[in-house]
N, C-alpha and C positions, 0 to 999 in steps of 0.2 A: 972517774975520780973517786976518791975514798972519803970517808967521814962526812962531815957536813958540806964540804965542797962538792962531793958526789951527789949528796941529797939536793943541793941547790941546782945542780945540773939537771937532775931528774925532775925537779920542780919546774924548771923552765920548759922542759919537754912536755910535761903534763899540761902546763898552763897554755902553751902554744896549741896543743890539740884541743883544749877546751875552747879557746877563742876561735879557732878555725871551724869547730863543729857548729854549724848554723842552727841546728835544732836544740842547742843547749842554752838555757837561761843562766846567765853568769852573775853569781852573787859575789859581793866583796864585803868582808868584815874588817872593820877598822877599830882597833883598841890600842891602848897605850898612848903616850904623849907624842903621837906621830906628827901632827900639824905644827906644834912648837918646834919640832926638830927639822922642819922644812920638807916634810913628805907630802904636804897637801897638794902641791903642784902635780905630783905623779898621779894622784887620785883624780884630779880634775882632767888631766890629759887622757886618762883611761876612759873617763865618762865621755869626753868629747869625741874620742875615736870609736865609741860604740862598744867598748870592751867591758863595761859594767852595766848590767840591766837592773840590778837591785843593790843598793848600798845600805849596810847596817853599821852604825857607828856609835861610839860612846858620845855622850853629851859634851864632854870636855873637848874632844876634837872638833866638834861643830862650833863650840864657843870660840875656840881659837881661830877657826876658819873665818867666822864673822869678824873677829877682831882684825884679822889681816885684811879682809875685804873692805872694811870701812876706813882703811888707811893707817891703822896702827901697826906697829912692828914688834917682833920678838928680837932680842939682841943676844949675840953670843957672849956669855959671861964666863964664869968659872965656878966649879964645884968647891974649890978651895978658897972660901971667902967667909966673912962673918955674916951669918944670917940675921943676927941682931942689928948690925949696921944696915943691912938691906931693908929690914923692917922700918928702921928710922928714916931711911931714904925713900920709903914707899915703893920698893921694888920687890916683886915676887920672883922666886927662883924655881925653875924646873930643871934639876940637876945642873947643867952648865948653860942654861938658857935663862935670860932675864926678861921680865915683862913688867913695866911700870904700872902703878895703880891708875894712872891717867888713862890707860887703854880701857880699863874696866868702866871708868866713868863715861867714856864715849860709847862703849858697848851698851851700858844701861840706858843711855839716852836713845840710842838706835832701837833697842828692843822695845822700849815703852812706846815709841812712835809706831812701830810695826803692829804691836798689840792693839793700839788705839785705832788702827785702820780696819780692824776686824769687825764684822757685823755683830752687834749686840744680840745676845740670845742664841747665837749659832753654836752648834756642837761640831767640833773638829776632831779628826784623828791626829796623832802626833805627826804622821806622815804629811797630812794636809797642812798642819801648822808650819812644818819645816819648808814645805813648798811655798807657802806664803812668804816666809822669810827670804827664801831664795829669789823671789821676784823683786825684792827691794835691794838686791845686791847686783853689782856689775862683774864681779870676779870671785874666784874661789870655788870650793866644792858645791855648796848649796846653790850658788848662782848657776854653775854649769849644769847641775842636776835639773834645776828648774827649766833651763833653756832646752834641755834634751829630753824632758819628760821622764827622767829617771827617778823612781821613788826612793826616798831616803827614810829609813826607819831608825828610831832611837828609843828602844824600849825602856831605857833607864834615864830618860831625859830629866827626870826630877833630880837626879844625882849630878847636877851641873848648874852652871850659872844661867843657862837658858831656863831651866826649871825654876830656879830661884826667882828670876825676873818675872816669869809667868805667874808664880804664886803671889808675888807682890801686886801685880796688875789685877789678878783675880779677886783681890780683897774688895775692890770697888767696881767690879765689872761682872757682866753675866755671860761672858764667853766661856764655853766649857770645852775642855780637851778630854776625850775619852780614849784612854790607852788601849782598851780592848778592841777598838775598831781596827787598830793596826794588825791584830792577829788575823782578822778576816781577810784584810787586804793581802797580807803575805801568804796566807794559806791558799787563797784563790790563785795566786801566782804559781805556787808549788803544784797545785792540782793541774793547772793548765800546761805546765812545762812538760815537753816531750822528754827532755833530759835536763839535768841540773849539774852545775859545777860551781865550786867556791874557791876563791883565794882569800885566806884568812890571815890577817896581820895581827899578831898577838893572840888573843882568845877572849876570855871574859864573857860579858853579856852578849856582844855581837855574835861570837862564835856559837853560843848556845841557841840564841834566837834564830839564827840561820838553820842550824842543824835540826832543832826540835820541830821546826815548822814542817819538815818533810815527814815527820812521824805519823801525821794524820792522813797521809796519802799512802797508796800501795807501793810507792817508789822510795828510792834513796838517792843520794848524790852519786853521780857517775864519775865526776872528777873532783879532787880536793887537794889543795896545797895549803899548808899552814907554815907560817914563819913565826917562830916563838923563841923566847929566851928562857922559858920556864922548863923545869924538869918534870918528867912524867911520874916519878916515884913519890911525889908529895901528894898526889891524889887530886890536885886542882885541875879544873877544866883547861886552863891556859896551857898547861904542860901535857895534857892528855894527848896521846897519839891518835891519828885518824884511824888507825887499825882498831883501837878501842871503840870508836864510834860504830864499827861494824856490828859489835855485839848488841848495840841498841837498835840496829836497823836504820840508823841515820844515814849511813853510807852503804852503797850496794856491795854485795860480796865480791863482785868482779870489778869494782871501781878502781880507777887509777889514782893512787894517793901517795903523798909523801909529806913528812913533817921535817922541816929544816930548823935546826937549833942554832941560834945566833942572834946578833943584834939586827933587828929589822930595819934600822936606818942604814945598814950595810947591804943586807940581803934583798930588800925590796927594790932599791934602785938597780941592782945588778940583774935581778930576775926580769924586771920590766924592760930594761934597756936591751937585754939579750933577746927577749921575745919580740919587741917592737922592731928590732933590726932584722930579725928573720922574716917578719911579716912584710916589711918594706921591700925586702929583696925578692 
């Protein structure tokens, strides 16, 4: 196939090889508003099937994962509406997805209860904090990761409702979260990896956190697939090609890589469905 259809096909081939290579540690980067768009179930399924060894996500995706897991829902709305009216009706809009304020009220109650269960005076990494949250949930990404001992990293957790709720709790508590502990955890994983592969949805902080962690090792990534809607000529990381990452030493010179340009809510389900069907057969 040609153009991005061909790139998506190559992406499926590379991802299949990555999953089948038993010596490869499989990283997954999740950026963009993927959980509100209904992509969370795909991530949970991949964790449950053993196809994700390390997850790096934005705080927003994990916030929305928790919201779904505690029984609240995102609703299909419309981008062609009055946002002023939505504000008056206490409804938040994510393009054509609606989420009522009542969901965040329940989210806040849940988070404060989780934080209150932590040992006073304890110092946690963000990964450990997210693991604790996952043990209090029955479904979703964090719950599935906790059940399967898959570490979840969120380096920009302060840039999310999870971070805001932790800050509010920390005003009257002595529980400490040390973000730099996560770097040791992830770099240890990178050092121990015989090979490494990454499926990156979007880009941003998760993409950089995954790729930069390999810089302190003598290795680079052997497989990498990126699904993004951003352009490379604007200089941003989310649109940067994986070929560019070779110049930094983040990706091996001989690595199998492809960047697929398009809407990840279309390309991710197609890629994963294709590879899972091949694996099942």
